[in-house]
N, C-alpha and C positions, 0 to 999 in steps of 0.2 A: 239350774245355773251351771254354766260350764266350769269345769275344774281347772286347777292350776297346771296340770300336765298338758291339757289341751291347749292352754294359752302358751305354754312353753314351746310346744311344737309349732304353734301358729306364728310366734315371733321369730323363732329360729329359721323357719322356712322363708319368712319375708325379709329378714335382716341379715342374711348371710351373703357376702359379696366376694367376688374373685379379685377385684382390684383393690387399690389403697382405700382405707376407711379408718375412721376413728370412733371411739365410744362416746355416746351421749348420755347413757344411763342404763337403768334396768327397769323392765316392765313391771307393772303392778296389777293386781286383781282384788277388788273389794278392799282397797287400801293397804294390801299386804304385798310385799316384794315377792316376786316369783324368781327364785334363785336360778341363775343361768340364762334368764331371758334378756340378754343384753341387746340394747338398741344401738345400732351403728349408723354412721352417716357415710355414704360412698362419695369419694371425691369426684368421680367421673360425671355426676349429674349436678354438681354445685354451680355450673354455669346456667342452670335452668331457673335460677333466682329462688327467693324464699321469703317467708313471712314469720315474724316473731311477734305475737300479740298477747295481750292480757291486761288486766286491771293494774292500777298503780300498786306497787309493793309486792307483786307476785313473783318477781325474779327475771323479768324480761332482759334487763341490761346484763345480768350475770350470765344468762344463756347466750346472749350475743358475744360476751367476753370469752366463754369457753369454746364456742365454735370458732372464733377468731384464733384462739390458741391452737386448736386442732389443725387449722389451716396452716398457720405459721410453722408448726412442727413438721408438716408435710411439704415444706418449702414453697408454699403458696403465699405471695404478698397480699396484704390486707390493707384496706383503707377504712377507717372508722370515722364517721361524722359525729363528733362528740357534742351534742346539743346541751346536755345538762352539766357537763364538765366532770363527769365521774368515770370516764374510760381511760384516763391517762395512767391509772394504776397498773395497767397491763405491762408497763415498763419496769415494774418492781416485783419482787418475789412476794407471794402471799405468806400468811402466818397461820400455822395450825391452831385451830380452836376446837372446843368441845362439840360444836355443831358439825364440823367437818368429820371429826372422829366418829360421831354417832351415825352420820350419813353413810360413811364407808363400811361401817359394821353391818349395815343393812344391805347395801348394794354390792359389796365385795370390791376387791381391788386395792391398790395402794395410792396414796396421795403424796406427792412430793412437790414442794414449792418451786417456782421457776419464774424468773424475770424474762421478758421477751424483748427482742431487738426492736426499738421504737424510734420513730421520728415524729416530732411535733410540728404541725403545720398551722398556718393562720391566714385568715382573710383580712384581718384588721391589724391593730397595733399590738396584739398579744405576742408574747415571746414565741419564737419558732420560725419556721421557713415561710416566707411570704409568698402566697400564690397570686399570680397576676396573669392577665391575658390582654393582648392589644385589641382595640376595637376592630381592626382589620381582620384579625383571626376569628373574632366572634362572628363577623359577617352580617350582611344586611338582613337576612331572613330571620336569624335568631334574635338580632337586636330589635327588629320590628315586633316579634312575638313578645319579648320581654316588656317592651314599651306599650303593648296592647294597641297597636296602630291599626287603622282600617286599611282597606286595599289601596286606596289612593295615596295615603300617607306612606304605606310600605313601599309603593312604587317610587315615590319621591326619594326615600332612603336608598333604595337600590340605584337610582339614577345618580345620587350624590356619591355613592361608593364608586360607581363607574367613572364619574368625573375625576375623583381623586386618583383613581388608577391611571387614567389617561394623562393627568397633569403631574404625575409623580408626587402626589401629596400624601405622605404617610399618615394614616389614622391610628395613632398609638393609644391615646387616652381620650376621656370624655371632653377635655378641653379642646382637643383637635376637632371633634365632631361638632361641638357647639359653635366653634369658629366658622366651620364650613356652612352650617345652617344659617348663621347670621350673614355670611357673605352671599349665599344663594338668595336670601330674601331681601338683600339691600344692594350693596355696591356691585356685586357680580351677577345680579339677576338678568340683566340684558345680555351679558356675555354668555351665560349658561343657556339661556333660552334659544340662542342662535343654533346650537348644536344638539340640545337635549330636550327641547319642548318647553311648554309653558310651566311656570313654577308659581304655585299659589302661596302668597305670603301668609295667608291664614294657616295653611298646612305647616309651613316652616315654623310659625309661631307655636302651634299646637305641639309639634314634635319637640321643640325646644323646652316647653314647659314640662313635658313628660321626662325629658332627660334630666332636668333640674330635680324633679321628684325622685328619680333614681339616685341622683347624687346625694340627696338628703338621707337616703338609707345607707350611705357609705360606699356606693359603687365606684366612686372616684379612687378609692383605695385598691379596688380590684383591677380596674382597667389601667394598663401601663406596662412598662418594661421593668425588669426582665421577665419574659414570658416563661411560665412553668412548663417543663417538659414532662409529658406523661410517663416517659420511660423511667423517671425518677420515682414513680410509684411502684414500680415492679422490680425492686431490687432484692437480692438475696444477701443475708448477713454473712459474716466471715465464718460462722459456725454452721452454715447451710440452711438456716431457717428463713422463712419469708419475713421481710421487714413489715412491721405494723406501723402504718402512717396514721397518726391521730390528728384529725383536723379539728381544732378547738374553735367551735363557733357558738359558745355559750353567750358571748356578748352581742351576737347578731340575731338571736332567735326572735326578737321583736321587730326585725327588719326582713320580712319574708321575701321581698323582691330581690334583695341582695342574695339571699340564700338560694332562691330559685334560679337567679342569674348564674351563680356558680355551678349549681347542679347541672343545668342544661348545657353550659359551656363545657364542663368536664366530660359529660356523656358524649356530646357531639365530637369533642376532640379525641376521645378514646376510639369512637367508632371510625372517625376519619383516618386515624393514625395506624391502628393495629391491622394486621393482615387477616384475611379469612382463615380460620383454623378448623372449622367443623367441630366434631366431637372429640375433644382431647381426653387423655386419661385423668387430667385434673385441670382446673381453671388456671389462667395466667394471672388473674387478679379477682378478688372478691371485695365488693364495697358494701358496707353496712350503713344504713341511714336511720339513725335513732330519731324518735319523735317525727316519723315520716309524714304525719298530718300537716306539718309546717310546709312541706313541699306542695301538697295538693290543695289545702284549704284556700290559699290566696292566689292559686294559679288560674289564669284565664282558660277558656275552652281551647284556644289555639295552642297555649303552652302545654296543656294536658295532652292534647293530641300529639304534640311533638315528643313529649316524654314517653307516651305509649308506643309510638313508632320506634324510638331508639331502643327501648327495652326489648321489644320484639326482635330487633335486628342484632343487638350487641352480643347476644348469646353465642352467635357463630364466630365472634372475635375472641372467645375464651374468657369473657368477663361475666361474673355473676353479681347480681344486685339483691341485697336483702333489706327488707323494710321492717322496722321495729316500731310498733304503735300500740295504743291501748285497745283499739277496736278494729277488727278486720274491715268494717264498713268505712273506715277512714280512707281506705284504698279504693280508687275507682274500679268498678267491675272489670273493665277491659284490661287493667293491669293485674288485678287479683287472679284472674283466670290464667295468667302466665306463670304463676309462682309454684314451683315444683315442691319445695320443702315448706311444710307448715308446722310451726311449733306454737301451740295454743295453751297459754297459761290460764289461770282461773279468771272468770268473769263474775261480776256482782249483779244481782237482780234486786234492785231497790224499787223500781217502778214497772208499770205495765209495759212501757217501751223497752226497758231493759230485758224483760222476759221475752218479748217478741224478737229482739235483736239476738238473744242467746239461741232461740230456736232457728233463726236464720243462719247463725254462725255454724250450728251443728250440721246443717245441710251441706256445708262446704267440705265435710270430711267423709271418708269411705264408711259404708255401713259396717257394723260390727255385731257379731253374736255375743261378744263379751261385755260390751259397754252400752249403756243408754247415754249417748253423747250429750244431749241437752241437759240431763241431770248432773252428769259428771263434771261439766264445765263450771258448776258452782261449788263443787265439793273438793276438788284437788287443792293441795296445799302449796305453800311457798316452795319454790324450787322443784315443782312438779309440773308436768305439761302433757298434753295430748300431742302425739307426733305422727306424722306421715311424710314420706319423701318419695322420690322416684328411684327405683332400682336401676341397675346398670342397663336394663333394656327399656327404660323409660316408663315402666309400669308403676302406679302408686303402690307403696308398701302398705301392709295392714295397719290400722289405727292402733297405737300403743300408748296407754297411760303410763308415763315414765317418771321415775325419780331420777333427776339429773345429777351427773357428777359435778363436783365443785371446780370452779376455776383455780388454776395453780398460781396465777399472779394475784397481785393485791386487789382486793375488792373495795378499793377506796381511791382517793385522788393522790397525786404526787404532792410533795411539799414544794414550796418555792425554791428551796435549795436543790432539790432533785431535778426540778425543771431546768434550773440554771446549768446543772451539770450536763444534761442531755443537749441543751442548746449550744453550750460551749464546745462540746465534742462533735457537733454535727458538721459534716462536710457540705451539706445542702444549704445551711444557714449562710455560710460564707459565699456560696454560689449565688444566692438569690437575695441577700440582705440589702445590697446596694441598689438604691432607687435611681434609675437612669432616665434622663429627659433629653433624648436626642432631638435634633431638628426635625420637625414634623409639620403637619398642616397648619397648626396654630402660628408657628414662627414664620413659615413661608408666606401665608396670607397676610399676616400682620406687616411683614416687610414690604409686600406688594402694595398694600393700601397706603403705607407710609410713603413709599416711593411716589405713588400717584399724587398724594397730597402735597409732597414737596415740589413736584413738577407744576402743579396747579398754582401753588404759591409763587413760584419763580416767574411763571408767565404773567400772573397778575401784577407782580412787582415791576416787570420790564415793559409792560404795555402802557398805552396812553391813559392819562387820568380821565375819569368819566366827566362828561360835560354836565354842568349844573343845570337842573331843570328850571324852566321859566315859571313865572307865577301862574300863568294859565294852565300849564301842564300839571303843576302840583295840585291846583284846585280840581281839575277834571279827574285826576287819579286818586283824589282823597276818598276814604271810605264813605264819607257822608254823601259825596256827589254820586258815587256808584250806587248807594242805596236808593237815592232819589230817582236815579235813572231806572233802576229795576222796578220801583213802585209805579212810576209813570207808565212803563211798558205794560205792567200787569193791568193797570186801569184801562189803558187804550185797548188791550186785547179783550178784556171782559166786555167793554162797550161795543166793540165790533161784533163779538159773538152774540151779545144781546140783540143787536140790530138784526142779525141773521136768524134770530130765534133759537140759538144754540147755547145760550148762556146758562141754562139750568136755573137753580134757585138763586134769588137775589142775595147778595152779601152785604147789603146796606148796613145791617146791624153791626158788622165787624169791620166796616171800612173806616180808615183814618180820615177820609175826606167827606 
């Protein structure tokens, strides 16, 4: 078995960096700390994305928290998607306890509590900065993917967006889009078909039902004004640290379509807004997605493909994305292959499928002379993890079983009073709290239809009264007379066809005559 001196040299050679970096912990061998074998994370490659995985209760969220702290200390803004509601504590200083004291006695170093500059964001009625986007900003392609439309329906959505652009009809919220759909399938159908081609009322009805389904998951709260500006995610606090924006989405975790809608919209907006940067010394923004399986489990193939594409491209914009989940297999292989940093906490082997999954997970990590990875995955304790990242040249670092440092901020939630204090002192809450309902497609089309109805009513009122029908006309136009006429015509037709030998089987048994 390799000795501790060999591991010490092995870790030092792999985790010594020239640029900015921060400490994650200290390497272990056979459960013992190897003094001096510190594991660092280089800022330069954190736009290459990452994965934090492990079974429930192994310390994933705390690892996410300590990496977010390291980034903030290095003046890198951070966005945390707080699914479980336990990340808001980063805004408050931690409290020293015996577990922290014992940990630092083993790994060395000093622990000092610190609160981090934080902003609370919300997609719903939770307290904090309201995030919104207009339907026009979302665009026809992303909207079609979220609604899971086929090519014909997606083409119709693109046509309606073009019509709205041509007619200066702003699409701000879902109410606007629904009104345009209703207009295109009814009163305005003939008008639109002159310039834009045939419109299927079946397609407009299907799209409308899917929009209503999206509304039921709360998307009507997300679409509208005032639109959130992504530059507000990339702020630096007065003390020079990166702002930590905590998006509280605990109340929408059972509404995956709303969650996916926001995720895709944000990634697309970041990609469209930010300039190309190439490889920076440190990222401009790092986003952490806790419980990442919620993004992927309910996503359609089209949506997964879109996420995959954006993640590949957004790296060059200086944005890093970290996924936090229980099992690495929760992440699609096409996305998993793009993640440079991997922090793997313990996994549990309760079934044959669990053991198979653990062996598969072990194969995602570099080979090591010091560890049997598949065995170690079930043996490491809470707050310990297998780590590998990309060095400054983009080469994977050696695998290191690591005892992690402790977060310096509170490892618990904020109290309601603390939340109120942050919200009351927020400049962004004042900027985005007011809900705006400017004149848009809904109001313009409603006024247009009302105007047409008023003109029709005026013409009817000023025109000559209709002549009363005579008795013969009423009898001939009655439903009974029409039915008798249809029946007689059918009988005559069948008789003629029978005389010509074309009548087929006799229908005497079903005849009324």
